[in-house]
C-alpha positions as CSV (number, residue, x, y, z in Angstrom):
1,X,0.0,0.0,0.0
2,X,1.4,3.4,-0.9
3,X,2.2,5.7,2.0
4,X,0.6,9.1,2.5
5,X,2.6,12.1,3.8
6,X,1.1,11.2,7.3
7,X,1.3,7.4,7.4
8,X,4.9,6.9,8.5
9,X,4.7,9.8,10.9
10,X,1.6,8.6,12.8
11,X,1.4,4.8,12.2
12,X,3.4,3.9,15.3
13,X,1.6,4.1,18.6
14,X,2.9,5.1,22.1
15,X,1.2,2.6,24.4
16,X,1.1,2.5,28.2
17,X,0.3,-0.9,29.7
18,X,-0.5,-1.1,33.4
19,X,-1.7,-4.0,35.5
20,X,-0.9,-7.6,36.0
21,X,-3.1,-9.5,33.4
22,X,-1.0,-12.0,31.6
23,X,-2.9,-11.5,28.3
24,X,-1.5,-8.0,27.7
25,X,2.0,-8.9,28.8
26,X,2.2,-11.8,26.3
27,X,1.5,-9.3,23.5
28,X,4.4,-7.0,24.3
29,X,6.9,-8.7,22.0
30,X,4.3,-8.6,19.1
31,X,3.7,-4.9,19.8
32,X,7.5,-4.2,19.7
33,X,7.7,-6.1,16.4
34,X,5.0,-3.8,14.9
35,X,7.1,-0.8,15.8
36,X,5.0,0.5,18.7
37,X,6.6,2.1,21.8
38,X,5.4,0.3,24.9
39,X,5.8,1.4,28.5
40,X,4.8,-1.0,31.4
41,X,3.8,0.0,34.9
42,X,2.5,-1.8,37.9
43,X,1.5,0.7,40.6
44,X,-0.9,3.6,40.3
45,X,1.8,6.1,41.3
46,X,4.1,4.8,38.6
47,X,1.3,4.8,36.1
48,X,0.5,8.5,36.7
49,X,4.2,9.5,36.5
50,X,4.7,7.6,33.3
51,X,1.5,9.0,31.7
52,X,2.5,12.6,32.5
53,X,6.0,12.2,31.1
54,X,5.2,10.0,28.0
55,X,1.7,11.3,27.0
56,X,0.8,7.9,25.4
57,X,-1.6,7.6,22.6
58,X,-3.4,4.6,24.2
59,X,-3.6,3.4,27.8
60,X,-4.4,-0.3,28.4
61,X,-5.4,-1.0,32.0
62,X,-5.9,-4.5,33.4
63,X,-6.6,-5.6,37.0
64,X,-4.8,-2.7,38.6
65,X,-5.5,-1.4,42.1
66,X,-7.6,1.7,42.2
67,X,-8.3,1.6,38.5
68,X,-11.1,4.2,38.7
69,X,-9.1,6.6,40.8
70,X,-6.0,6.2,38.7
71,X,-7.8,6.8,35.4
72,X,-9.6,9.8,36.9
73,X,-6.2,11.3,37.7
74,X,-5.1,10.6,34.1
75,X,-8.2,12.4,32.8
76,X,-7.2,15.5,34.9
77,X,-4.0,15.6,32.8
78,X,-5.8,14.9,29.5
79,X,-9.6,15.0,29.5
80,X,-9.8,13.2,26.2
81,X,-7.3,10.4,27.1
82,X,-8.4,7.2,25.3
83,X,-8.2,3.9,27.2
84,X,-8.9,0.2,26.9
85,X,-10.0,-1.6,30.0
86,X,-9.4,-5.4,30.3
87,X,-12.2,-6.4,32.7
88,X,-13.2,-9.5,34.6
89,X,-16.8,-10.1,33.6
90,X,-17.3,-12.2,36.6
91,X,-16.8,-9.2,38.9
92,X,-19.0,-6.4,37.6
93,X,-18.5,-4.4,40.7
94,X,-14.9,-3.8,39.6
95,X,-15.7,-2.2,36.3
96,X,-19.2,-0.8,36.5
97,X,-17.9,2.7,37.7
98,X,-15.8,2.8,34.5
99,X,-18.9,3.2,32.4
100,X,-19.1,6.8,33.5
101,X,-16.0,7.7,31.4
102,X,-16.3,8.7,27.7
103,X,-14.0,7.7,24.9
104,X,-13.1,4.3,26.5
105,X,-13.4,0.7,25.4
106,X,-13.7,-2.7,27.1
107,X,-12.5,-6.2,26.4
108,X,-13.1,-9.2,28.6
109,X,-10.0,-10.8,30.2
110,X,-10.9,-14.0,28.4
111,X,-10.3,-12.4,25.0
112,X,-7.8,-14.0,22.7
113,X,-4.5,-12.2,21.9
114,X,-5.8,-11.9,18.3
115,X,-8.8,-10.0,19.6
116,X,-6.6,-7.6,21.5
117,X,-4.3,-7.1,18.6
118,X,-7.3,-6.5,16.3
119,X,-8.5,-3.7,18.7
120,X,-5.1,-2.1,18.7
121,X,-5.0,-2.2,14.9
122,X,-8.5,-0.5,14.6
123,X,-7.5,2.1,17.2
124,X,-4.3,2.7,15.2
125,X,-6.4,3.5,12.1
126,X,-8.7,5.9,14.1
127,X,-5.6,7.5,15.6
128,X,-4.0,8.2,12.3
129,X,-7.2,9.7,10.9
130,X,-7.5,11.9,14.0
131,X,-3.9,13.1,13.7
132,X,-4.3,13.9,10.0
133,X,-7.5,15.8,10.7
134,X,-5.8,17.7,13.5
135,X,-2.8,18.6,11.3
136,X,-5.0,19.6,8.5
137,X,-7.1,21.8,10.8
138,X,-3.9,23.5,12.1
139,X,-2.7,24.0,8.6
140,X,-6.1,25.3,7.5
141,X,-6.1,27.7,10.4
142,X,-2.5,28.8,9.7
143,X,-3.4,29.5,6.0
144,X,-6.6,31.3,7.1
145,X,-4.7,33.5,9.5
146,X,-2.0,34.4,7.0
147,X,-4.4,35.8,4.4
148,X,-4.1,39.5,4.0
149,X,-7.9,40.0,3.6
150,X,-10.8,39.1,5.8
151,X,-11.7,35.4,5.9
152,X,-14.5,34.0,7.9
153,X,-16.1,30.6,8.7
154,X,-19.8,31.1,9.2
155,X,-22.6,28.8,10.3
156,X,-25.9,29.2,8.6
157,X,-27.5,26.9,11.1
158,X,-26.6,29.0,14.2
159,X,-26.2,32.3,12.2
160,X,-22.9,32.8,14.0
161,X,-19.2,33.3,13.0
162,X,-17.2,30.2,13.8
163,X,-13.8,31.6,13.0
164,X,-12.4,35.0,11.8
165,X,-8.8,35.6,10.8
166,X,-6.6,38.4,12.0
167,X,-7.3,40.5,8.8
168,X,-11.0,40.3,9.6
169,X,-10.5,41.7,13.1
170,X,-8.2,44.4,11.8
171,X,-10.2,45.5,8.7
172,X,-13.8,45.1,9.9
173,X,-15.6,46.9,12.8
174,X,-15.6,45.0,16.1
175,X,-18.0,42.1,16.0
176,X,-19.0,39.3,18.4
177,X,-18.9,35.7,17.4
178,X,-22.5,35.2,18.7
179,X,-23.8,38.0,16.5
180,X,-24.8,37.7,12.8
181,X,-21.7,37.2,10.7
182,X,-20.3,40.2,8.9
183,X,-21.5,41.1,5.4
184,X,-24.7,39.1,5.6
185,X,-26.8,42.1,6.5
186,X,-25.5,43.8,3.3
187,X,-27.1,41.1,1.2
188,X,-30.7,40.8,0.2
189,X,-32.8,37.9,1.5
190,X,-32.9,36.4,-1.9
191,X,-29.2,36.5,-2.3
192,X,-28.6,35.0,1.1
193,X,-31.0,32.1,0.3
194,X,-29.2,31.4,-3.0
195,X,-25.7,31.6,-1.4
196,X,-26.3,29.8,1.9
197,X,-28.6,27.0,0.8
198,X,-28.6,24.0,3.1
199,X,-28.2,21.8,0.0
200,X,-24.8,20.2,0.0
201,X,-23.9,21.6,-3.4
202,X,-20.5,22.9,-2.5
203,X,-20.7,25.6,-5.2
204,X,-18.4,28.6,-5.3
205,X,-20.1,32.0,-5.6
206,X,-18.6,35.4,-6.3
207,X,-20.2,38.7,-5.6
208,X,-18.8,41.9,-7.0
209,X,-18.7,45.4,-5.5
210,X,-20.8,44.7,-2.3
211,X,-21.2,47.9,-0.2
212,X,-20.5,47.2,3.5
213,X,-18.8,49.2,6.3
214,X,-18.6,52.3,4.0
215,X,-16.3,50.3,1.6
216,X,-16.6,48.2,-1.5
217,X,-15.9,44.5,-1.3
218,X,-15.6,41.5,-3.7
219,X,-17.0,38.5,-1.8
220,X,-16.3,34.8,-2.5
221,X,-18.6,32.3,-0.7
222,X,-17.6,28.6,-0.6
223,X,-19.4,25.8,1.2
224,X,-16.8,23.8,3.1
225,X,-19.2,21.6,5.2
226,X,-22.9,21.1,5.7
227,X,-24.3,24.5,6.9
228,X,-20.7,25.9,7.1
229,X,-19.4,28.4,4.6
230,X,-16.1,30.2,4.0
231,X,-16.5,33.9,3.2
232,X,-13.5,35.7,1.7
233,X,-13.7,39.5,1.4
234,X,-11.4,41.7,-0.7
235,X,-11.5,45.5,-0.2
236,X,-11.7,47.0,-3.7
237,X,-12.5,50.6,-2.6
238,X,-9.2,52.0,-4.0
239,X,-9.7,50.1,-7.3
240,X,-13.2,51.6,-7.5
241,X,-11.9,55.1,-6.9
242,X,-9.2,54.6,-9.5
243,X,-11.8,53.4,-12.0
244,X,-14.0,56.4,-11.3
245,X,-10.9,58.6,-11.8
246,X,-10.2,57.0,-15.1
247,X,-13.8,57.4,-16.2
248,X,-13.6,61.1,-15.3
249,X,-10.3,61.4,-17.2
250,X,-12.0,59.7,-20.2
251,X,-14.9,62.2,-20.0
252,X,-12.5,65.2,-19.8
253,X,-10.4,63.8,-22.7
254,X,-13.5,63.2,-24.9
255,X,-15.5,66.3,-24.2
256,X,-13.2,68.9,-22.8
257,X,-10.1,68.3,-25.0
258,X,-11.0,66.4,-28.1
259,X,-14.0,68.4,-29.3
260,X,-12.3,71.8,-29.1
261,X,-9.2,70.4,-30.8
262,X,-11.3,68.9,-33.6
263,X,-12.7,72.4,-34.1
264,X,-9.2,73.8,-34.5
265,X,-8.4,71.1,-37.1
266,X,-11.6,72.1,-39.1
267,X,-10.9,75.8,-38.9
268,X,-7.3,75.5,-39.9
269,X,-8.3,73.4,-42.9
270,X,-10.7,76.2,-43.9
271,X,-7.9,78.7,-43.5
272,X,-5.6,76.6,-45.7
273,X,-8.1,76.1,-48.5
274,X,-10.4,79.0,-48.6
275,X,-9.0,82.0,-46.8
276,X,-6.6,83.0,-49.5
277,X,-3.6,83.3,-47.1
278,X,-0.2,84.2,-48.2
279,X,2.5,81.5,-48.4
280,X,3.8,82.5,-45.0
281,X,0.5,82.3,-43.2
282,X,-0.5,79.2,-45.2
283,X,2.5,77.3,-43.7
284,X,1.4,78.5,-40.2
285,X,-2.1,77.3,-40.8
286,X,-0.7,73.9,-41.9
287,X,1.4,73.7,-38.7
288,X,-1.7,74.4,-36.6
289,X,-3.6,71.7,-38.4
290,X,-0.9,69.1,-38.1
291,X,-0.3,69.9,-34.5
292,X,-4.0,69.7,-33.7
293,X,-4.3,66.4,-35.6
294,X,-1.4,65.0,-33.6
295,X,-3.1,66.1,-30.3
296,X,-6.3,64.3,-31.4
297,X,-4.3,61.1,-32.1
298,X,-2.7,61.4,-28.7
299,X,-6.1,61.9,-27.0
300,X,-7.5,59.0,-28.9
301,X,-4.6,56.8,-27.9
302,X,-5.1,57.8,-24.2
303,X,-8.8,57.1,-24.5
304,X,-8.0,53.7,-26.0
305,X,-5.6,52.9,-23.2
306,X,-8.1,53.9,-20.5
307,X,-10.7,51.7,-22.1
308,X,-8.3,48.8,-22.6
309,X,-7.0,48.9,-19.0
310,X,-10.5,49.1,-17.5
311,X,-11.9,46.4,-19.8
312,X,-14.6,48.8,-21.0
313,X,-13.5,48.5,-24.6
314,X,-15.4,45.9,-26.5
315,X,-13.5,45.2,-29.8
316,X,-15.7,45.3,-32.9
317,X,-13.9,42.3,-34.3
318,X,-14.4,41.2,-37.9
319,X,-12.3,39.8,-40.8
320,X,-10.2,42.4,-42.6
321,X,-7.1,42.6,-44.7
322,X,-4.0,42.9,-42.5
323,X,-1.9,44.3,-45.4
324,X,-4.3,47.3,-45.6
325,X,-3.8,47.9,-41.9
326,X,0.0,47.7,-42.2
327,X,-0.1,50.0,-45.3
328,X,-2.1,52.6,-43.3
329,X,0.4,52.4,-40.4
330,X,3.3,52.8,-42.9
331,X,1.6,55.9,-44.2
332,X,1.8,57.6,-40.8
333,X,5.6,57.3,-40.9
334,X,6.3,59.1,-44.2
335,X,7.9,62.1,-42.6
336,X,10.1,60.1,-40.2
337,X,11.1,57.7,-43.0
338,X,12.1,60.5,-45.3
339,X,14.0,62.4,-42.6
340,X,16.1,59.3,-41.8
341,X,16.3,58.0,-45.4
342,X,14.8,54.6,-44.4
343,X,13.6,51.9,-46.6
344,X,10.5,50.0,-45.6
345,X,10.3,46.4,-47.0
346,X,7.1,44.3,-46.6
347,X,7.3,40.6,-47.3
348,X,4.7,37.8,-47.2
349,X,6.2,34.3,-46.9
350,X,9.5,35.7,-48.1
351,X,8.1,37.4,-51.2
352,X,7.4,41.1,-51.7
353,X,3.8,41.9,-50.8
354,X,1.7,43.1,-53.8
355,X,-0.9,45.8,-53.4
356,X,-3.6,43.3,-54.3
357,X,-2.5,40.8,-51.6
358,X,-5.2,39.6,-49.3
359,X,-4.0,38.6,-45.8
360,X,-7.2,38.1,-43.8
361,X,-7.0,38.3,-40.0
362,X,-9.6,38.8,-37.3
363,X,-9.9,41.8,-35.0
364,X,-10.9,45.5,-34.9
365,X,-9.1,47.2,-37.8
366,X,-8.7,50.6,-36.1
367,X,-7.1,49.0,-33.1
368,X,-4.8,46.8,-35.3
369,X,-3.8,49.9,-37.3
370,X,-3.0,51.7,-34.0
371,X,-0.9,48.8,-32.8
372,X,1.2,48.6,-36.0
373,X,1.5,52.4,-36.1
374,X,3.1,52.3,-32.7
375,X,5.3,49.4,-33.4
376,X,6.5,50.8,-36.8
377,X,7.1,54.2,-35.3
378,X,9.1,52.6,-32.6
379,X,11.1,50.7,-35.2
380,X,11.7,53.8,-37.3
381,X,12.9,55.8,-34.3
382,X,15.3,53.1,-33.3
383,X,16.6,52.3,-36.8
384,X,19.9,53.9,-37.8
385,X,19.8,56.4,-40.6
386,X,20.0,55.0,-44.2
387,X,18.9,51.5,-43.0
388,X,15.9,49.3,-43.7
389,X,12.8,48.3,-41.8
390,X,11.7,44.8,-42.8
391,X,8.1,43.6,-42.2
392,X,7.8,39.9,-42.6
393,X,4.4,38.3,-42.6
394,X,3.6,34.6,-42.3
395,X,0.6,32.5,-41.4
396,X,-0.4,29.1,-40.1
397,X,-3.9,27.5,-39.5
398,X,-4.7,29.7,-36.5
399,X,-2.6,32.9,-36.5
400,X,-0.9,35.5,-38.7
401,X,2.6,36.3,-37.5
402,X,4.2,39.7,-38.3
403,X,7.9,40.4,-37.6
404,X,9.1,44.0,-37.7
405,X,12.9,44.2,-37.9
406,X,15.3,47.1,-37.6
407,X,19.1,47.3,-37.0
408,X,18.7,49.1,-33.7
409,X,19.1,47.5,-30.3
410,X,16.8,47.8,-27.3
411,X,18.9,49.2,-24.4
412,X,19.5,46.6,-21.7
413,X,18.0,48.9,-19.0
414,X,14.4,48.7,-20.5
415,X,14.3,45.2,-21.9
416,X,12.5,43.8,-18.9
417,X,9.9,46.6,-19.0
418,X,9.8,47.2,-22.8
419,X,6.0,46.6,-22.9
420,X,5.3,48.4,-19.6
421,X,3.7,51.8,-19.3
422,X,6.1,54.7,-19.7
423,X,9.0,52.5,-20.7
424,X,11.2,54.7,-23.0
425,X,14.9,55.5,-23.5
426,X,16.7,58.3,-25.2
427,X,13.7,59.8,-27.1
428,X,13.2,63.5,-26.7
429,X,9.4,63.4,-27.1
430,X,8.9,59.7,-26.1
431,X,5.8,59.0,-23.9
432,X,6.5,55.3,-23.2
433,X,3.0,54.4,-24.2
434,X,3.5,53.0,-27.8
435,X,4.6,49.5,-27.0
436,X,2.4,49.5,-23.8
437,X,-0.7,50.2,-25.9
438,X,0.5,47.7,-28.5
439,X,0.6,45.0,-25.9
440,X,-2.9,45.8,-24.6
441,X,-4.3,45.8,-28.1
442,X,-2.6,42.4,-28.9
443,X,-4.1,40.9,-25.7
444,X,-7.5,42.4,-26.4
445,X,-7.4,41.0,-29.9
446,X,-6.6,37.5,-28.8
447,X,-3.0,37.7,-30.0
448,X,0.4,38.1,-28.5
449,X,3.5,40.3,-28.8
450,X,7.2,39.8,-28.0
451,X,10.6,40.8,-29.2
452,X,14.2,39.7,-29.7
453,X,17.1,42.0,-29.7
454,X,20.9,42.0,-29.8
455,X,23.7,44.3,-31.0
456,X,24.6,41.9,-33.8
457,X,21.1,41.1,-35.2
458,X,19.2,44.2,-34.2
459,X,15.6,44.1,-32.9
460,X,12.6,42.1,-34.1
461,X,9.1,42.9,-32.8
462,X,6.8,39.8,-33.2
463,X,3.0,39.9,-33.1
464,X,0.4,37.2,-33.6
465,X,-3.1,38.1,-34.7
466,X,-5.9,35.4,-34.9
467,X,-7.3,34.4,-38.3
468,X,-11.1,34.3,-38.8
């Protein structure tokens, strides 16, 4: 039989044998052979001393003087001390008082050695299970107490708290164990009935943003025994406040910043095309328009980030031509590409991509364009002058993989945080949001993003986008 983590530790018993009955003394060699530790005493005084010093798992008493008084003294040391009494059935007056004790067993003195060994074997099994349960209970309590958030064991039968960890006492108002358990009064009667059903379904339930004690909580309710439930409570008040702040920022960006800036774009276009400005003022109007358009793109990027981070952005996914998205992203780089005299090469399965090429992927086109605009801009900024940026596209049955390569190297200091918010290095106007938003978009689209970099081979940004 395979051993459990408890079996070897608890299988051997510490047995105290006291009395003069020859039956139990004939079994001592067999008990030693089974690995049990056996102590033998004859007098009541010696028995009490040995019990106090050895704390045996089982006491076997047979025909000892003052058996009742001796065992009563043992029970003063350990109120749950188990015992087996070997009794003379012909003398009921000698054992009748022993019936008042709990957690004891009896065998007649005429029992066979096999009968006694069988009892010890059965007791051994019960003892192992008890020790395992005690250890598991201690471990369970230790884990419960170490949790950084309130954890409670509640009884729906008595409507009381059985156990509350330290975090519960620290984070919740003072409560009495005899009172109604915390959080229950914050739930409707219908919710309480659904959660704390007496049916032994052992289902796990989660409740989001419950208001209690002037805070917001996420609750998890798990049935751990009949009519006994574990309640875990995580304080999400700060997260809620951050979410509200982000929503306010989104409102400000959308209504208080973007709308006026869009008006500036429209007015500057009118000035460029219809106001009959001189060349000097025409160039100024163009600068105003391009600056305003850049502000709108930055605002839109910030809005997208907020919605991606909060999970409020629901992608309008549909099949579309990935090459068209990449072409649009390349178009955003014309000025930078010209300034650095870069060559942009786009390949599909190793061959130059034709304008009529159809590479169908699945996602929201505007988000994918934003992602590739950020990645290509990053590659163009990092690429040395007079070098090339190579975009290599390939596909398998499930994904389309795009690799964007340039000869630049990602600095060692930001490699571990390259896709984190505000990770940037050596860029005069860098925000550190480009690769961060690209990662969020890749995740939201069901894809992935990574990179390789070295001084010898340059940098390759790798993205995967699902196919329809």
